[in-house]
C-alpha positions in Angstrom: 84.9 48.6 56.2 84.9 46.3 59.2 85.2 42.6 58.7 83.6 39.7 60.5 85.8 36.7 61.0 84.6 33.1 60.6 86.1 29.7 60.7 86.4 28.1 57.2 83.5 25.7 58.2 81.3 28.7 59.3 81.9 30.6 56.1 81.1 27.6 53.9 77.8 27.1 55.8 76.8 30.8 55.1 77.7 30.4 51.4 75.8 27.2 51.2 72.7 28.8 52.8 72.8 31.7 50.4 73.1 29.4 47.4 70.2 27.4 48.6 68.0 30.5 49.2 68.8 31.8 45.7 68.0 28.6 43.9 65.6 26.2 45.7 64.2 28.9 48.0 63.3 31.2 45.1 61.9 28.3 43.1 59.7 27.1 46.0 58.5 30.7 46.5 57.5 31.1 42.8 55.6 27.8 43.0 53.7 29.0 46.1 52.8 32.3 44.4 51.6 30.5 41.2 49.4 28.1 43.2 47.9 31.0 45.2 47.3 33.0 41.9 45.4 30.0 40.4 42.9 30.2 43.3 41.1 33.1 41.9 40.5 36.9 42.4 43.8 38.4 43.6 42.1 41.3 45.4 40.5 38.9 47.9 43.2 36.2 47.9 44.9 36.2 51.4 47.0 33.2 50.4 48.5 35.2 47.5 49.2 38.2 49.7 50.9 35.9 52.3 53.0 34.3 49.5 54.0 37.7 48.2 55.0 38.8 51.7 57.0 35.7 52.2 58.7 36.4 48.9 59.7 39.8 50.2 61.1 38.3 53.4 63.1 35.7 51.4 64.6 38.5 49.2 65.5 40.5 52.3 67.2 37.5 53.9 69.1 36.9 50.6 70.2 40.6 50.6 71.3 40.5 54.3 73.2 37.3 53.8 74.9 38.8 50.8 76.0 41.8 52.9 77.3 39.5 55.7 79.3 37.5 53.2 80.8 40.7 51.5 82.5 41.6 54.8 83.3 38.0 55.9 86.9 36.8 56.2 88.3 33.4 57.1 90.4 33.6 60.2 93.6 31.6 60.0 93.6 29.5 63.2 97.3 29.0 63.1 97.9 32.7 63.6 95.8 33.0 66.8 97.7 34.5 69.6 97.0 32.3 72.6 98.7 34.6 75.1 95.3 36.3 75.6 91.6 35.5 74.8 90.6 36.4 71.2 88.2 35.1 68.6 88.6 31.3 68.0 90.4 30.9 71.4 89.4 27.9 73.3 89.1 29.1 76.9 88.9 27.1 80.1 87.3 29.1 82.9 86.4 28.5 86.5 83.4 30.2 88.2 85.0 31.6 91.3 81.7 31.4 93.2 80.9 27.7 92.8 84.1 26.3 91.4 82.4 25.0 88.2 84.8 24.7 85.3 83.7 25.4 81.7 85.4 25.4 78.4 84.2 27.6 75.5 85.5 28.5 72.1 84.8 32.1 71.2 83.3 32.5 67.7 81.4 35.0 65.6 77.8 35.6 66.5 76.5 33.5 63.5 78.6 30.5 64.5 77.7 30.5 68.2 76.2 27.2 69.4 76.1 26.8 73.2 75.5 23.0 73.0 78.8 22.7 71.1 80.6 25.0 73.5 80.9 27.8 71.0 79.9 31.2 72.4 79.8 34.5 70.6 82.4 37.2 71.1 79.4 39.5 71.4 77.8 37.6 74.3 78.2 38.9 77.9 80.7 36.1 78.7 82.5 36.5 75.4 82.9 40.2 75.8 84.1 39.8 79.4 86.8 37.3 78.4 88.2 39.0 75.4 91.8 40.3 75.9 92.2 38.6 79.3 95.3 36.3 80.0 95.5 33.0 81.8 95.4 33.6 85.5 93.3 36.8 85.2 89.8 37.2 86.5 86.9 38.5 84.5 83.8 40.0 86.0 80.8 39.5 83.7 77.5 41.3 83.8 75.3 38.4 82.9 71.4 38.3 82.9 71.6 36.4 86.2 73.8 39.2 87.8 77.5 39.7 88.2 79.6 36.6 87.8 83.4 36.2 88.2 85.5 33.7 86.2 89.1 32.9 86.4 90.8 32.1 83.1 92.5 28.8 83.6 93.9 28.1 80.2 93.8 29.5 76.6 94.4 27.2 73.6 93.5 26.7 70.0 
């Protein structure tokens, strides 16, 4: 079994979402189905059909989230090897073409938030930086074309 690693905060967020879906989400869905059922003949009731479809999607989301959590592990940030780029590394990089400097923290796909400077290890930039050391260059196949970055610094 392969594991997916999260920060403690990221794992708590997933657990909270699952708990919400199992309780309030299911409760709201049951209410919608009951209201639609009260509107008459079920064979011609589009609102009822839509509510039942939404219920199926909610249960699918609950199931998928349960699967994600079953293989989720908290990554101990104090054990991160900062000699090379890995998950939860904070990486300062410089675009060799225009000199722009950026700082990103590499996280799991579910925790990625570009506005907060958190990119997925599965993103083109994340994949290209993994395993590199400070001073090395990484060529990234990005949607905008090939980009080259120099790794300036790796930290926690």
